[in-house]
C-alpha positions as CSV (number, residue, x, y, z in Angstrom):
1,M,-94.0,9.4,11.4
2,A,-92.2,9.0,8.2
3,Y,-90.2,11.8,6.6
4,Q,-89.3,12.1,2.9
5,F,-86.6,14.4,1.6
6,I,-86.7,15.3,-2.1
7,K,-83.5,16.9,-3.5
8,A,-84.3,19.9,-5.7
9,P,-82.7,19.8,-9.1
10,P,-79.6,22.1,-9.5
11,T,-80.4,25.5,-10.9
12,I,-77.0,25.9,-12.6
13,T,-75.4,23.1,-14.6
14,L,-71.7,22.3,-14.3
15,Q,-71.1,23.6,-17.8
16,S,-72.9,26.9,-17.2
17,H,-71.0,27.3,-13.9
18,R,-67.7,26.8,-15.7
19,A,-68.8,29.3,-18.4
20,S,-69.8,31.9,-15.9
21,A,-66.5,31.5,-14.0
22,A,-64.6,31.9,-17.2
23,V,-66.1,35.3,-17.9
24,P,-64.4,37.3,-15.2
25,K,-61.1,35.5,-15.9
26,A,-61.4,36.5,-19.6
27,R,-62.1,40.0,-18.6
28,A,-59.1,40.1,-16.3
29,Q,-56.9,38.8,-19.1
30,R,-58.2,41.4,-21.5
31,T,-57.6,44.1,-18.9
32,R,-54.0,42.9,-18.4
33,S,-53.4,42.8,-22.1
34,V,-54.8,46.4,-22.5
35,I,-52.6,47.6,-19.6
36,S,-49.5,45.9,-21.1
37,Y,-50.1,47.5,-24.5
38,L,-50.6,50.9,-22.8
39,F,-47.3,50.5,-21.0
40,M,-45.6,49.5,-24.2
41,L,-47.1,52.5,-26.1
42,G,-46.1,54.8,-23.2
43,G,-42.5,53.4,-23.3
44,F,-42.3,53.9,-27.1
45,M,-43.6,57.4,-26.8
46,I,-41.1,58.3,-24.1
47,L,-38.3,56.7,-26.1
48,S,-39.3,58.6,-29.2
49,W,-39.6,61.8,-27.2
50,A,-36.0,61.4,-26.0
51,L,-34.5,60.2,-29.3
52,W,-36.2,62.6,-31.7
53,P,-34.0,65.7,-30.9
54,I,-30.9,63.5,-31.5
55,V,-32.2,62.0,-34.7
56,S,-33.5,65.3,-36.1
57,F,-30.2,67.0,-35.3
58,M,-28.3,64.2,-37.2
59,L,-30.7,64.2,-40.2
60,I,-31.7,67.9,-40.4
61,S,-29.4,70.2,-38.5
62,A,-26.0,68.6,-38.7
63,P,-25.8,68.6,-42.6
64,Q,-26.2,72.4,-42.5
65,F,-23.1,72.9,-40.4
66,T,-19.6,72.7,-41.8
67,S,-17.7,69.8,-40.4
68,I,-13.9,70.2,-40.2
69,V,-11.0,67.9,-39.4
70,S,-8.5,69.5,-37.0
71,P,-5.0,70.1,-38.4
72,V,-3.7,70.2,-34.8
73,Q,-2.3,67.0,-33.5
74,D,-3.7,65.6,-30.2
75,G,-1.5,66.8,-27.3
76,Y,-0.9,70.3,-28.6
77,S,-2.8,73.5,-27.9
78,A,-4.3,75.4,-30.8
79,V,-1.9,78.3,-30.3
80,G,1.1,76.1,-30.8
81,V,2.2,75.5,-27.2
82,T,2.9,71.9,-26.2
83,N,0.7,71.0,-23.2
84,L,1.1,67.2,-22.9
85,L,-0.1,65.7,-19.7
86,S,2.4,63.8,-17.7
87,P,2.2,60.0,-18.2
88,V,1.2,59.5,-14.5
89,A,-1.5,62.2,-14.6
90,K,-2.8,60.9,-18.0
91,A,-3.0,57.3,-16.7
92,A,-4.9,58.4,-13.6
93,S,-7.3,60.5,-15.6
94,D,-7.9,57.7,-18.1
95,Q,-8.5,55.2,-15.2
96,D,-11.0,57.6,-13.6
97,N,-12.8,58.2,-16.9
98,V,-13.2,54.4,-17.4
99,K,-14.7,54.0,-13.9
100,N,-17.0,57.0,-13.7
101,G,-16.9,58.7,-17.1
102,P,-15.7,62.3,-17.5
103,D,-17.6,64.9,-15.7
104,Y,-18.5,67.4,-18.4
105,T,-19.8,69.9,-15.9
106,N,-16.1,70.5,-15.2
107,A,-14.7,72.7,-17.9
108,N,-11.2,71.3,-17.4
109,V,-12.1,67.9,-18.9
110,W,-13.3,69.3,-22.2
111,F,-9.7,69.8,-23.5
112,P,-7.5,67.8,-21.1
113,T,-4.5,68.0,-23.4
114,S,-4.7,71.8,-23.5
115,P,-5.4,73.0,-19.9
116,Q,-6.9,76.4,-19.5
117,K,-4.7,79.1,-18.0
118,K,-5.5,81.3,-15.0
119,I,-5.8,84.9,-16.1
120,V,-4.6,87.7,-13.8
121,S,-7.0,90.5,-14.3
122,N,-9.2,92.9,-12.4
123,V,-12.2,91.5,-14.4
124,T,-13.0,87.9,-13.4
125,A,-16.5,87.6,-15.1
126,Y,-18.8,89.2,-17.6
127,T,-22.3,88.6,-18.9
128,L,-23.6,87.2,-22.2
129,S,-27.0,87.6,-23.9
130,I,-28.5,85.9,-26.9
131,P,-31.9,87.3,-27.8
132,K,-32.7,84.5,-30.3
133,V,-32.7,81.8,-27.5
134,K,-33.8,84.1,-24.7
135,I,-30.6,84.1,-22.8
136,V,-30.3,87.4,-20.8
137,D,-27.2,88.4,-18.9
138,A,-25.9,84.9,-18.3
139,L,-22.8,84.9,-16.1
140,V,-19.5,84.0,-17.8
141,T,-16.7,83.2,-15.4
142,I,-13.1,83.7,-16.7
143,S,-11.0,80.5,-16.2
144,G,-14.0,79.0,-14.3
145,T,-14.5,75.3,-13.9
146,D,-18.1,74.6,-12.8
147,L,-20.6,74.7,-15.7
148,N,-23.4,74.1,-13.2
149,K,-22.9,77.7,-11.9
150,S,-22.0,79.7,-15.0
151,L,-20.8,79.7,-18.5
152,V,-17.0,79.4,-18.6
153,H,-14.6,81.6,-20.6
154,Y,-11.7,79.2,-21.3
155,G,-8.6,80.7,-19.7
156,G,-5.9,81.7,-22.1
157,T,-8.3,82.7,-24.9
158,G,-8.9,86.4,-25.9
159,L,-11.1,88.6,-23.9
160,P,-14.3,90.2,-25.5
161,G,-13.6,93.5,-27.2
162,E,-9.9,92.7,-27.7
163,Y,-8.2,91.2,-30.7
164,G,-8.4,87.4,-30.5
165,T,-11.1,84.8,-29.9
166,S,-13.1,84.4,-26.7
167,V,-14.0,80.7,-26.3
168,I,-17.1,80.2,-24.1
169,F,-18.3,76.8,-22.9
170,G,-21.9,76.0,-21.9
171,H,-23.7,72.9,-20.8
172,S,-26.6,71.4,-22.7
173,V,-29.2,68.6,-22.3
174,L,-32.2,67.5,-24.3
175,P,-34.0,70.7,-25.6
176,Q,-37.2,69.6,-23.9
177,F,-35.6,70.5,-20.6
178,Y,-34.2,73.9,-21.9
179,N,-34.3,76.7,-19.4
180,P,-32.3,79.8,-20.3
181,T,-31.7,80.6,-16.6
182,N,-30.4,77.2,-15.7
183,Y,-26.7,76.8,-16.5
184,K,-27.1,73.0,-16.7
185,T,-29.4,73.5,-19.8
186,I,-28.5,77.0,-21.0
187,F,-26.9,76.0,-24.4
188,S,-29.4,73.3,-25.2
189,T,-31.0,75.3,-28.1
190,L,-27.7,76.7,-29.5
191,P,-28.2,74.6,-32.7
192,T,-31.2,76.8,-33.6
193,L,-29.1,79.9,-34.1
194,K,-28.7,81.1,-37.7
195,L,-26.1,83.2,-39.4
196,G,-26.7,86.8,-38.7
197,D,-28.1,86.2,-35.1
198,E,-26.7,88.6,-32.5
199,I,-24.7,87.8,-29.3
200,F,-24.2,90.6,-26.8
201,V,-21.4,90.7,-24.3
202,R,-21.1,93.2,-21.4
203,L,-17.6,93.4,-19.8
204,D,-16.4,96.1,-17.5
205,E,-19.6,98.2,-18.2
206,V,-19.0,98.1,-21.9
207,E,-21.4,96.2,-24.2
208,Y,-20.1,94.5,-27.4
209,R,-22.3,93.2,-30.2
210,Y,-21.2,90.1,-32.1
211,V,-22.9,88.6,-35.2
212,V,-22.8,84.9,-36.0
213,Y,-21.0,84.2,-39.2
214,E,-20.2,80.5,-39.0
215,M,-21.5,77.3,-37.3
216,I,-19.4,74.1,-37.4
217,V,-19.4,70.7,-35.8
218,T,-16.0,69.3,-34.6
219,E,-14.9,66.1,-32.9
220,A,-14.8,66.2,-29.1
221,N,-11.0,66.0,-29.0
222,D,-10.5,68.7,-31.7
223,L,-8.4,71.6,-30.4
224,A,-9.0,73.8,-33.4
225,P,-11.8,75.8,-31.6
226,L,-9.1,77.2,-29.2
227,A,-7.2,78.7,-32.1
228,Q,-6.7,82.5,-31.9
229,R,-7.3,85.0,-34.7
230,F,-5.9,88.4,-34.1
231,D,-7.3,90.3,-37.2
232,D,-10.4,91.2,-35.2
233,S,-12.4,90.3,-32.1
234,Y,-14.3,87.0,-32.1
235,V,-16.4,84.9,-29.9
236,T,-16.8,81.1,-30.1
237,L,-19.6,79.4,-28.2
238,I,-19.1,75.7,-27.6
239,T,-21.5,73.0,-26.5
240,C,-22.1,69.3,-26.9
241,V,-24.1,67.8,-29.8
242,P,-26.3,66.0,-30.7
243,P,-28.5,67.4,-27.9
244,G,-28.3,65.3,-24.8
245,T,-25.0,63.6,-25.8
246,Y,-21.3,64.2,-25.6
247,W,-20.4,62.9,-29.1
248,K,-19.3,66.1,-30.9
249,R,-19.0,69.8,-30.3
250,L,-21.0,72.6,-31.9
251,N,-19.0,75.8,-32.4
252,V,-20.9,79.0,-33.0
253,R,-18.5,81.7,-34.3
254,A,-19.3,85.4,-34.1
255,R,-17.5,88.5,-35.1
256,L,-17.5,91.9,-33.4
257,E,-19.8,94.4,-35.1
258,K,-20.7,98.0,-34.3
259,L,-23.7,98.6,-32.0
């Protein structure tokens, strides 16, 4: 018995097979391209979101503040007392800053050439409220060091309600992360204050009302903000600007007013 095998013609040509194989490959390439563009767009949006507060401060807010050049030479306190660091201590501090960068949550590094003084007093803390930025009864530690735990009243400056200037430091970050109850972010929106805004201080069960009369930007090493005026009672709030950086210092100055 004889058998005959007849090969059936191919249903798909080589060219059509290649074309059909290229379709999913092209789709995969388009999908990868779309995903890449989405990641690029997302990165650009995140970068813009982070940089916009800095750029807007430099272009819009900063020109509204009065910039000053300190008449006080580096190495001297604003009240005229020489407080030079010893060469050994200064060298060690500089070396540490180069390695790790200064820790600005430590109030003592803000003005290393004018160390704050420890104040002997029955009162070691008080509270501060700023209705405009929703700060209510924030703790202010006199001669404190840790800005993660409270605002810091710089030791050696005047106490609220007395003749002189109370200098208060507060930490700040990008305003997107602002939380008035978190001391790591508490002064982030300080640049939004205006002349005439109120600051309330409660010390030893007495409340004092201060009104903002001046806002200025100074260099980070400028000691002028520590200067004392004894014709009235003043408060100076200090934080870093532009928001999220340590480039310069914003000084919000307020004068005691009647309640």
